[in-house]
Backbone as a printed PyTorch tensor [residue, N CA C, xyz], in Angstrom:
tensor([[[ 17.3650,  27.5550, -41.1820],
         [ 15.9430,  27.5620, -41.4610],
         [ 15.5410,  28.9720, -41.8720]],

        [[ 14.9210,  29.1040, -43.0240],
         [ 14.4800,  30.4030, -43.5260],
         [ 13.0160,  30.6200, -43.1530]],

        [[ 12.7640,  31.7320, -42.4880],
         [ 11.4160,  32.0870, -42.0610],
         [ 10.9610,  33.3280, -42.8110]],

        [[  9.8320,  33.2130, -43.4710],
         [  9.2170,  34.3370, -44.1670],
         [  8.2740,  35.0250, -43.1860]],

        [[  8.4810,  36.3210, -42.9820],
         [  7.6450,  37.1010, -42.0710],
         [  6.8750,  38.1160, -42.9020]],

        [[  5.5530,  38.0110, -42.8720],
         [  4.6840,  38.8800, -43.6580],
         [  3.7670,  39.6870, -42.7450]],

        [[  3.5110,  40.9080, -43.1480],
         [  2.5650,  41.7390, -42.4200],
         [  1.8570,  42.6680, -43.3930]],

        [[  0.6430,  43.0000, -43.0620],
         [ -0.1090,  44.0170, -43.7900],
         [ -0.1210,  43.7610, -45.2970]],

        [[ -0.6210,  42.5850, -45.6550],
         [ -0.7550,  42.1970, -47.0620],
         [ -1.8420,  43.0260, -47.7330]],

        [[ -2.9010,  43.3050, -47.0300],
         [ -4.0120,  44.1380, -47.4870],
         [ -4.4910,  43.7750, -48.8960]],

        [[ -4.6620,  42.4830, -49.1080],
         [ -5.2960,  41.9700, -50.3340],
         [ -4.5480,  42.3310, -51.6200]],

        [[ -3.2460,  42.5250, -51.5290],
         [ -2.4430,  42.8360, -52.7090],
         [ -1.7310,  41.5690, -53.1710]],

        [[ -2.4390,  40.7350, -53.9250],
         [ -1.8920,  39.4650, -54.3990],
         [ -0.6670,  39.6550, -55.3020]],

        [[ -0.6560,  40.5930, -56.2610],
         [  0.5470,  40.7460, -57.0910],
         [  1.7930,  41.1050, -56.2750]],

        [[  1.6560,  41.9650, -55.2750],
         [  2.8030,  42.3070, -54.4280],
         [  3.2410,  41.1010, -53.6120]],

        [[  2.2860,  40.3310, -53.1010],
         [  2.6230,  39.1240, -52.3520],
         [  3.3310,  38.1140, -53.2500]],

        [[  2.8390,  37.9410, -54.4720],
         [  3.4900,  37.0370, -55.4220],
         [  4.9320,  37.4560, -55.6980]],

        [[  5.1670,  38.7500, -55.8170],
         [  6.5280,  39.2410, -56.0500],
         [  7.4420,  38.8980, -54.8810]],

        [[  6.9360,  39.0500, -53.6660],
         [  7.7250,  38.6930, -52.4820],
         [  8.0020,  37.1970, -52.4720]],

        [[  6.9780,  36.4080, -52.7370],
         [  7.1500,  34.9510, -52.7360],
         [  8.1500,  34.5180, -53.8020]],

        [[  8.0980,  35.1290, -54.9490],
         [  9.0220,  34.8050, -56.0320],
         [ 10.4630,  35.1050, -55.6130]],

        [[ 10.6570,  36.2020, -54.9110],
         [ 11.9980,  36.5960, -54.4800],
         [ 12.4910,  35.7900, -53.2840]],

        [[ 11.5870,  35.3080, -52.4470],
         [ 11.9830,  34.6880, -51.1770],
         [ 11.8690,  33.1720, -51.1260]],

        [[ 11.2840,  32.5290, -52.1170],
         [ 11.1870,  31.0630, -52.0800],
         [ 12.5490,  30.4620, -52.3420]],

        [[ 12.8690,  29.3470, -51.7800],
         [ 12.0490,  28.6050, -50.8260],
         [ 12.2170,  29.1370, -49.4040]],

        [[ 11.2170,  28.9080, -48.6040],
         [ 11.2670,  29.2390, -47.1850],
         [ 10.7340,  28.0260, -46.4300]],

        [[ 11.1010,  27.9430, -45.1540],
         [ 10.7120,  26.7940, -44.3340],
         [  9.4620,  27.0500, -43.5020]],

        [[  9.2800,  28.2980, -43.1040],
         [  8.1410,  28.6670, -42.2640],
         [  7.6190,  30.0200, -42.7100]],

        [[  6.3270,  30.2240, -42.4890],
         [  5.6960,  31.5110, -42.8110],
         [  4.9770,  32.0170, -41.5650]],

        [[  5.3730,  33.1960, -41.1140],
         [  4.7370,  33.8550, -39.9810],
         [  3.9900,  35.0730, -40.5080]],

        [[  2.8050,  35.3200, -39.9640],
         [  1.9630,  36.4100, -40.4330],
         [  1.5890,  37.3120, -39.2650]],

        [[  1.7550,  38.6310, -39.4700],
         [  1.5520,  39.6010, -38.3990],
         [  0.2770,  40.4370, -38.5450]],

        [[ -0.6710,  39.9480, -39.3200],
         [ -1.9860,  40.5750, -39.3760],
         [ -2.2350,  41.4870, -40.5650]],

        [[ -3.5010,  41.6680, -40.8460],
         [ -4.0540,  42.4990, -41.9170],
         [ -3.8340,  41.9070, -43.3100]],

        [[ -4.5510,  40.8390, -43.5700],
         [ -4.5530,  40.2320, -44.8990],
         [ -5.5780,  40.9220, -45.8070]],

        [[ -6.5760,  41.5840, -45.2320],
         [ -7.6780,  42.1550, -46.0160],
         [ -7.6750,  43.6860, -45.9730]],

        [[ -8.6020,  44.2620, -46.7450],
         [ -8.8200,  45.7060, -46.9000],
         [ -7.8240,  46.2900, -47.9040]],

        [[ -8.2830,  47.3050, -48.5760],
         [ -7.5460,  48.1130, -49.5520],
         [ -7.3810,  47.4500, -50.9130]],

        [[ -6.7120,  46.3130, -51.0290],
         [ -6.4280,  45.7130, -52.3300],
         [ -7.5740,  44.8730, -52.8650]],

        [[ -7.4810,  44.4290, -54.1390],
         [ -8.5950,  43.7400, -54.7990],
         [ -8.5990,  42.2100, -54.6860]],

        [[ -7.6570,  41.6110, -53.9500],
         [ -7.5510,  40.1560, -53.9520],
         [ -7.5890,  39.5400, -52.5440]],

        [[ -8.6400,  39.7960, -51.7600],
         [ -8.6600,  39.2470, -50.3950],
         [ -8.7110,  37.7260, -50.3760]],

        [[ -9.4900,  37.1290, -51.2410],
         [ -9.6560,  35.6740, -51.2340],
         [ -8.3450,  34.9670, -51.5490]],

        [[ -7.6380,  35.4310, -52.5660],
         [ -6.3680,  34.8140, -52.9500],
         [ -5.3500,  34.9080, -51.8140]],

        [[ -5.3190,  36.0490, -51.1480],
         [ -4.3600,  36.2350, -50.0570],
         [ -4.7170,  35.3830, -48.8360]],

        [[ -6.0060,  35.2990, -48.5170],
         [ -6.4400,  34.4370, -47.4120],
         [ -6.1340,  32.9760, -47.7390]],

        [[ -6.4110,  32.5550, -48.9530],
         [ -6.1310,  31.1700, -49.3530],
         [ -4.6440,  30.8520, -49.2150]],

        [[ -3.8010,  31.7820, -49.6320],
         [ -2.3600,  31.5900, -49.4570],
         [ -2.0330,  31.3380, -47.9830]],

        [[ -2.5380,  32.1990, -47.0930],
         [ -2.2430,  32.0370, -45.6690],
         [ -2.8060,  30.7270, -45.1160]],

        [[ -4.0050,  30.3610, -45.5250],
         [ -4.5880,  29.0920, -45.0500],
         [ -3.6850,  27.9210, -45.4130]],

        [[ -3.0400,  27.9990, -46.5550],
         [ -2.2050,  26.8990, -47.0290],
         [ -0.7570,  26.9690, -46.5730]],

        [[ -0.2420,  28.1570, -46.3330],
         [  1.1980,  28.3320, -46.1030],
         [  1.5980,  28.8170, -44.7160]],

        [[  0.7210,  29.5060, -44.0370],
         [  1.0710,  30.1140, -42.7590],
         [  1.2410,  29.0540, -41.6710]],

        [[  2.3220,  29.1690, -40.9150],
         [  2.5260,  28.3010, -39.7600],
         [  1.9470,  28.9160, -38.4930]],

        [[  2.1960,  30.2070, -38.3020],
         [  1.6820,  30.9240, -37.1390],
         [  1.3170,  32.3240, -37.6060]],

        [[  0.1940,  32.8340, -37.1100],
         [ -0.2140,  34.1810, -37.4860],
         [ -1.1130,  34.8050, -36.4420]],

        [[ -1.2860,  36.1130, -36.5620],
         [ -2.1350,  36.8590, -35.6390],
         [ -3.1180,  37.7250, -36.4120]],

        [[ -4.1420,  38.1400, -35.7260],
         [ -5.2200,  38.9660, -36.2540],
         [ -4.7860,  40.4280, -36.2930]],

        [[ -5.0860,  41.1090, -37.3870],
         [ -4.8570,  42.5510, -37.4810],
         [ -6.1530,  43.3150, -37.3130]],

        [[ -6.0630,  44.6160, -37.2000],
         [ -7.2640,  45.4290, -36.9840],
         [ -8.2210,  45.3690, -38.1760]],

        [[ -7.7100,  45.2740, -39.4060],
         [ -8.5920,  45.1720, -40.5650],
         [ -9.2210,  43.7770, -40.6590]],

        [[ -8.4640,  42.7440, -40.3070],
         [ -9.0070,  41.3780, -40.2600],
         [-10.1390,  41.3150, -39.2380]],

        [[ -9.8870,  41.8980, -38.0890],
         [-10.8710,  41.9260, -37.0140],
         [-12.1470,  42.6470, -37.4610]],

        [[-11.9900,  43.7380, -38.2160],
         [-13.1410,  44.5140, -38.6800],
         [-14.0440,  43.6910, -39.5900]],

        [[-13.4400,  42.9640, -40.5320],
         [-14.2520,  42.1320, -41.4240],
         [-14.8040,  40.9160, -40.6860]],

        [[-13.9780,  40.2760, -39.8870],
         [-14.3930,  39.0480, -39.2040],
         [-15.5330,  39.2810, -38.2210]],

        [[-15.5560,  40.4420, -37.5790],
         [-16.5320,  40.6960, -36.5200],
         [-17.4510,  41.8900, -36.8120]],

        [[-17.3740,  42.4080, -38.0410],
         [-18.2230,  43.5180, -38.4810],
         [-18.1560,  44.6930, -37.5060]],

        [[-16.9240,  45.1470, -37.2440],
         [-16.6750,  46.2920, -36.3700],
         [-15.7700,  47.2810, -37.1040]],

        [[-15.5840,  48.4430, -36.5300],
         [-14.7110,  49.4540, -37.1170],
         [-13.2530,  49.0030, -37.0050]],

        [[-12.4590,  49.3520, -38.0020],
         [-11.0470,  48.9520, -37.9750],
         [-10.1780,  49.9320, -37.2060]],

        [[-10.6860,  51.1280, -36.9370],
         [ -9.8970,  52.1040, -36.1950],
         [ -8.6950,  52.6090, -36.9740]],

        [[ -8.7880,  52.6250, -38.2930],
         [ -7.6300,  53.0330, -39.0920],
         [ -7.4990,  54.5520, -39.1510]],

        [[ -6.3690,  54.9900, -39.6880],
         [ -6.0760,  56.4140, -39.8220],
         [ -7.1930,  57.1240, -40.5880]],

        [[ -7.4410,  58.3600, -40.2180],
         [ -8.5030,  59.1390, -40.8400],
         [ -8.3680,  59.2900, -42.3400]],

        [[ -7.1250,  59.4440, -42.8300],
         [ -6.9450,  59.6440, -44.2680],
         [ -7.1520,  58.3590, -45.0700]],

        [[ -7.2540,  57.2130, -44.4100],
         [ -7.5150,  55.9470, -45.0840],
         [ -8.8910,  55.3780, -44.7550]],

        [[ -9.5970,  56.0160, -43.8480],
         [-10.8420,  55.4510, -43.3200],
         [-11.8910,  55.1770, -44.4050]],

        [[-12.1780,  56.1530, -45.2700],
         [-13.2040,  55.9540, -46.2980],
         [-12.7940,  54.8340, -47.2530]],

        [[-11.5440,  54.8250, -47.6640],
         [-11.0460,  53.7800, -48.5590],
         [-11.2000,  52.4090, -47.8980]],

        [[-10.8520,  52.3340, -46.6250],
         [-10.9670,  51.0760, -45.8890],
         [-12.4200,  50.6240, -45.7900]],

        [[-13.3120,  51.5280, -45.4520],
         [-14.7310,  51.1700, -45.3070],
         [-15.3090,  50.6640, -46.6320]],

        [[-14.9550,  51.3290, -47.7160],
         [-15.5030,  50.9300, -49.0120],
         [-14.9310,  49.6010, -49.4940]],

        [[-13.6260,  49.4030, -49.3220],
         [-13.0740,  48.1060, -49.7540],
         [-13.5390,  46.9910, -48.8310]],

        [[-13.7130,  47.2850, -47.5600],
         [-14.2040,  46.2560, -46.6300],
         [-15.6040,  45.8200, -47.0230]],

        [[-16.4460,  46.7640, -47.3850],
         [-17.7930,  46.4390, -47.8410],
         [-17.7370,  45.5470, -49.0830]],

        [[-16.8650,  45.8660, -50.0080],
         [-16.6840,  45.0660, -51.2180],
         [-16.1210,  43.6860, -50.8810]],

        [[-15.1050,  43.6430, -50.0040],
         [-14.5000,  42.3650, -49.6170],
         [-15.5220,  41.4120, -49.0090]],

        [[-16.4780,  41.9590, -48.2740],
         [-17.5070,  41.1050, -47.6710],
         [-18.3020,  40.3490, -48.7320]],

        [[-18.3990,  40.9060, -49.9350],
         [-19.1110,  40.2220, -51.0200],
         [-18.2300,  39.1690, -51.6840]],

        [[-16.9220,  39.2510, -51.4900],
         [-15.9800,  38.3240, -52.1290],
         [-15.6210,  37.1340, -51.2520]],

        [[-15.7660,  37.2950, -49.9450],
         [-15.3410,  36.2590, -49.0020],
         [-16.5110,  35.3660, -48.6130]],

        [[-16.1920,  34.0910, -48.3670],
         [-17.2260,  33.1550, -47.9310],
         [-17.0200,  32.8280, -46.4510]],

        [[-17.8540,  31.9500, -45.9350],
         [-17.7990,  31.6290, -44.5100],
         [-16.4720,  30.9730, -44.1160]],

        [[-15.8820,  30.2030, -45.0110],
         [-14.5750,  29.5920, -44.7250],
         [-13.5190,  30.6720, -44.5120]],

        [[-13.5350,  31.6960, -45.3550],
         [-12.5860,  32.8020, -45.2210],
         [-12.8060,  33.5460, -43.9040]],

        [[-14.0680,  33.8270, -43.5960],
         [-14.3790,  34.5410, -42.3540],
         [-14.0150,  33.7070, -41.1320]],

        [[-14.2560,  32.4040, -41.2020],
         [-13.8640,  31.5170, -40.0990],
         [-12.3490,  31.5610, -39.8890]],

        [[-11.5980,  31.5620, -40.9850],
         [-10.1400,  31.6570, -40.8770],
         [ -9.7460,  32.9520, -40.1560]],

        [[-10.3230,  34.0740, -40.5670],
         [ -9.9930,  35.3450, -39.9210],
         [-10.3640,  35.3160, -38.4400]],

        [[-11.5400,  34.7720, -38.1310],
         [-11.9790,  34.7010, -36.7290],
         [-11.0990,  33.7800, -35.8930]],

        [[-10.4370,  32.8380, -36.5410],
         [ -9.6020,  31.8790, -35.8130],
         [ -8.2160,  32.4350, -35.4710]],

        [[ -7.8400,  33.5520, -36.0860],
         [ -6.5240,  34.1270, -35.7960],
         [ -6.5180,  34.7400, -34.4000]],

        [[ -5.5270,  34.4120, -33.5950],
         [ -5.4610,  34.9990, -32.2530],
         [ -4.8690,  36.4100, -32.3070]],

        [[ -5.1200,  37.2260, -31.2930],
         [ -4.5150,  38.5620, -31.2760],
         [ -3.0110,  38.5320, -30.9910]],

        [[ -2.5590,  37.4980, -30.3040],
         [ -1.1410,  37.3340, -29.9560],
         [ -0.7650,  35.8770, -30.1510]],

        [[  0.4990,  35.6290, -30.4660],
         [  0.9580,  34.2440, -30.6130],
         [  2.4270,  34.1630, -30.2430]],

        [[  2.8250,  32.9590, -29.9670],
         [  4.2230,  32.6870, -29.6450],
         [  4.6190,  31.3990, -30.3520]],

        [[  5.8440,  31.3700, -30.8420],
         [  6.3560,  30.1670, -31.4780],
         [  7.8310,  30.0350, -31.1500]],

        [[  8.3650,  28.8740, -31.4420],
         [  9.7810,  28.6140, -31.1770],
         [ 10.4210,  28.1280, -32.4620]],

        [[ 11.5610,  28.7250, -32.7800],
         [ 12.3240,  28.3210, -33.9550],
         [ 13.7810,  28.2050, -33.5420]],

        [[ 14.3320,  27.0350, -33.7690],
         [ 15.7410,  26.7650, -33.4560],
         [ 16.1080,  27.2110, -32.0400]],

        [[ 15.2520,  26.8750, -31.0880],
         [ 15.5260,  27.1690, -29.6840],
         [ 15.2820,  28.6060, -29.2610]],

        [[ 14.7900,  29.4360, -30.1540],
         [ 14.5070,  30.8430, -29.8480],
         [ 12.9960,  31.0520, -29.7760]],

        [[ 12.5630,  31.9230, -28.8630],
         [ 11.1540,  32.2410, -28.7210],
         [ 10.8390,  33.4960, -29.5220]],

        [[  9.7980,  33.4020, -30.3470],
         [  9.3130,  34.5320, -31.1340],
         [  7.9090,  34.8600, -30.6600]],

        [[  7.6760,  36.1230, -30.3850],
         [  6.3930,  36.6200, -29.9030],
         [  5.8020,  37.4670, -31.0190]],

        [[  4.5910,  37.1440, -31.4570],
         [  3.9620,  37.8080, -32.5930],
         [  2.7690,  38.6420, -32.1430]],

        [[  2.6850,  39.8550, -32.6700],
         [  1.5500,  40.7390, -32.4090],
         [  1.3550,  41.6210, -33.6320]],

        [[  0.1560,  42.1220, -33.8030],
         [ -0.0620,  43.0250, -34.9310],
         [  0.4700,  44.4240, -34.6000]],

        [[ -0.0820,  45.0640, -33.5900],
         [  0.3000,  46.4480, -33.2970],
         [  1.1270,  46.5730, -32.0240]],

        [[  0.6930,  45.9310, -30.9390],
         [  1.4490,  45.9850, -29.6820],
         [  1.5250,  44.5910, -29.0670]],

        [[  2.5550,  44.3280, -28.2870],
         [  2.6690,  43.0330, -27.6170],
         [  1.5700,  42.7800, -26.5860]],

        [[  0.7810,  43.8020, -26.2710],
         [ -0.3290,  43.6440, -25.3370],
         [ -1.6310,  43.3040, -26.0640]],

        [[ -1.5980,  43.2730, -27.4000],
         [ -2.7760,  42.8940, -28.1650],
         [ -3.6730,  44.0440, -28.5740]],

        [[ -3.2330,  45.2890, -28.3630],
         [ -3.9940,  46.4610, -28.7980],
         [ -3.8700,  46.5580, -30.3190]],

        [[ -4.9810,  46.4760, -31.0380],
         [ -4.9720,  46.5290, -32.5060],
         [ -4.7470,  47.9370, -33.0520]],

        [[ -4.9510,  48.9510, -32.2590],
         [ -5.0660,  50.3090, -32.7730],
         [ -3.8850,  51.2180, -32.4760]],

        [[ -3.0630,  50.8900, -31.5220],
         [ -1.9470,  51.7610, -31.1580],
         [ -0.7920,  51.5590, -32.1250]],

        [[ -0.2150,  52.6510, -32.5770],
         [  0.9800,  52.5980, -33.4170],
         [  2.1670,  52.9950, -32.5540]],

        [[  2.9900,  52.0280, -32.2240],
         [  4.1270,  52.2850, -31.3420],
         [  5.1830,  53.1300, -32.0410]],

        [[  5.6450,  54.1560, -31.3500],
         [  6.6710,  55.0590, -31.8680],
         [  7.8070,  55.1630, -30.8530]],

        [[  9.0300,  55.2160, -31.3140],
         [ 10.1970,  55.4990, -30.4740],
         [ 10.2500,  54.7130, -29.1870]],

        [[ 10.2810,  55.4470, -28.0570],
         [ 10.4050,  54.8330, -26.7380],
         [  9.2040,  53.9790, -26.3520]],

        [[  8.0670,  54.1770, -27.0230],
         [  6.8880,  53.3510, -26.7370],
         [  7.1900,  51.8800, -27.0190]],

        [[  8.0250,  51.6240, -28.0220],
         [  8.4160,  50.2460, -28.3430],
         [  9.1430,  49.6440, -27.1540]],

        [[ 10.0930,  50.3810, -26.6000],
         [ 10.8710,  49.8910, -25.4540],
         [  9.9620,  49.5310, -24.2800]],

        [[  9.0290,  50.4180, -23.9650],
         [  8.1200,  50.1940, -22.8390],
         [  7.1820,  49.0200, -23.1090]],

        [[  6.7700,  48.8520, -24.3590],
         [  5.7970,  47.8070, -24.7050],
         [  6.3740,  46.4080, -24.6070]],

        [[  7.6750,  46.2550, -24.7640],
         [  8.2520,  44.9030, -24.7250],
         [  8.7930,  44.5160, -23.3590]],

        [[  8.7620,  45.4350, -22.4130],
         [  9.2070,  45.1040, -21.0560],
         [  8.3680,  43.9520, -20.5320]],

        [[  9.0220,  42.9360, -20.0360],
         [  8.3300,  41.7870, -19.4630],
         [  7.9890,  40.6980, -20.4660]],

        [[  8.2560,  40.9020, -21.7460],
         [  8.0130,  39.8640, -22.7550],
         [  9.2340,  38.9460, -22.7590]],

        [[  9.0110,  37.6870, -22.4510],
         [ 10.1050,  36.7170, -22.3890],
         [ 10.2760,  36.0530, -23.7580]],

        [[ 10.9910,  36.7500, -24.6410],
         [ 11.2160,  36.2240, -25.9850],
         [ 12.4900,  36.8560, -26.5390]],

        [[ 13.1790,  36.1050, -27.3730],
         [ 14.3620,  36.6580, -28.0330],
         [ 13.9660,  37.6190, -29.1520]],

        [[ 12.7730,  37.3870, -29.7400],
         [ 12.2870,  38.2270, -30.8330],
         [ 10.8340,  38.6200, -30.5810]],

        [[ 10.5320,  39.8860, -30.7870],
         [  9.1550,  40.3720, -30.8000],
         [  8.9110,  40.8880, -32.2140]],

        [[  7.9100,  40.3160, -32.8810],
         [  7.5880,  40.6680, -34.2650],
         [  6.2900,  41.4530, -34.3010]],

        [[  6.3400,  42.6330, -34.9050],
         [  5.1950,  43.5320, -34.9700],
         [  4.9130,  43.9420, -36.4100]],

        [[  3.7060,  44.3840, -36.6670],
         [  3.3220,  44.9360, -37.9570],
         [  2.6370,  46.2660, -37.7390]],

        [[  1.5360,  46.4970, -38.4440],
         [  0.5980,  47.5990, -38.2550],
         [  1.0640,  48.9530, -38.7790]],

        [[  2.2850,  49.3740, -38.4980],
         [  2.7030,  50.7300, -38.8700],
         [  3.0990,  50.8490, -40.3420]],

        [[  3.3450,  49.7290, -41.0010],
         [  3.7950,  49.6930, -42.3990],
         [  5.1960,  50.2770, -42.5550]],

        [[  5.9330,  50.3890, -41.4750],
         [  7.2930,  50.9260, -41.5050],
         [  8.2410,  49.8850, -40.9230]],

        [[  9.2510,  49.5060, -41.7070],
         [ 10.2260,  48.5220, -41.2390],
         [ 11.1220,  49.1250, -40.1690]],

        [[ 11.4420,  48.3080, -39.1740],
         [ 12.5010,  48.6760, -38.2440],
         [ 12.9940,  47.4290, -37.5370]],

        [[ 14.1770,  47.5620, -36.9730],
         [ 14.7590,  46.5200, -36.1290],
         [ 15.4960,  47.2550, -35.0290]],

        [[ 15.2140,  46.8770, -33.7960],
         [ 15.9210,  47.4820, -32.6770],
         [ 16.0040,  46.4910, -31.5320]],

        [[ 17.0220,  46.6480, -30.7340],
         [ 17.1790,  45.8210, -29.5470],
         [ 16.6550,  46.5720, -28.3410]],

        [[ 15.8950,  45.8550, -27.5260],
         [ 15.4720,  46.3360, -26.2280],
         [ 16.0130,  45.3030, -25.2530]],

        [[ 17.1140,  45.6410, -24.6290],
         [ 17.8330,  44.6420, -23.8390],
         [ 18.3360,  43.5500, -24.7730]],

        [[ 17.9980,  42.3040, -24.4600],
         [ 18.4070,  41.1750, -25.3080],
         [ 17.3410,  40.8060, -26.3480]],

        [[ 16.2430,  41.5050, -26.3400],
         [ 15.1490,  41.1960, -27.2570],
         [ 15.2700,  42.0370, -28.5250]],

        [[ 15.2400,  41.3620, -29.6720],
         [ 15.2080,  42.0860, -30.9390],
         [ 13.7480,  42.2990, -31.3220]],

        [[ 13.3760,  43.5610, -31.5040],
         [ 12.0360,  43.9190, -31.9240],
         [ 12.1130,  44.2410, -33.4140]],

        [[ 11.2720,  43.5700, -34.1950],
         [ 11.3060,  43.7090, -35.6540],
         [  9.9130,  44.0410, -36.1630]],

        [[  9.8530,  45.0230, -37.0440],
         [  8.6480,  45.2710, -37.8180],
         [  9.0500,  45.0320, -39.2650]],

        [[  8.3950,  44.0810, -39.9030],
         [  8.7740,  43.6990, -41.2580],
         [  8.2500,  44.6600, -42.3180]],

        [[  7.5670,  45.7120, -41.9110],
         [  6.9830,  46.6340, -42.8760],
         [  5.6820,  46.0650, -43.4030]],

        [[  5.3780,  46.3180, -44.6680],
         [  4.1030,  45.8680, -45.2050],
         [  4.2730,  45.3830, -46.6240]],

        [[  3.3780,  44.4860, -47.0150],
         [  3.3060,  44.0650, -48.4070],
         [  2.6300,  45.1720, -49.2130]],

        [[  1.5790,  45.7700, -48.6700],
         [  0.7830,  46.8050, -49.3400],
         [  0.9100,  48.1290, -48.5780]],

        [[  1.0070,  49.2270, -49.2820],
         [  0.9830,  50.5780, -48.7150],
         [  2.1600,  50.8770, -47.7860]],

        [[  3.3750,  50.6550, -48.2530],
         [  4.5500,  50.9890, -47.4490],
         [  4.5230,  52.4720, -47.0990]],

        [[  4.9030,  52.7700, -45.8860],
         [  4.8680,  54.1650, -45.4270],
         [  6.2460,  54.6750, -45.0410]],

        [[  7.2830,  54.0020, -45.4920],
         [  8.6350,  54.4600, -45.1260],
         [  9.3840,  55.0190, -46.3090]]])
């Protein structure tokens, strides 16, 4: 079973299309948060997730648009985020906002007898913390899952903490590695 894991799409439909073109067919689509902000295609990206996503979680930028709060993003991206978020609000309708509001901060799913735990930034549901180094190890202690899937940092990694594989799939938009 092929599972597509997406994170930090940030309204970049052309980049998402390129990934889909390279990765189809897939059996399941998991989403680790932040479909909106920065890019020019929030509606197209949300529509894709509404139609294709099996399990997903809320990111800090999704939360900001859905609940009209600050996203808590990095200072060097803050103005860009605020301005695109303001613009995105004019592009999205109530159905889109309802979809964002319906995303949970944490989720769990099972694939082929394995438990996958999904979070945007931390397994505790903190939208704003960027886990680094040993913080990852401490954050997954007590999580009963074979896989912990994270996003938020825009940096890919895979590491084992005991028997748990912790994976960050990186980002569709604004890779930082």
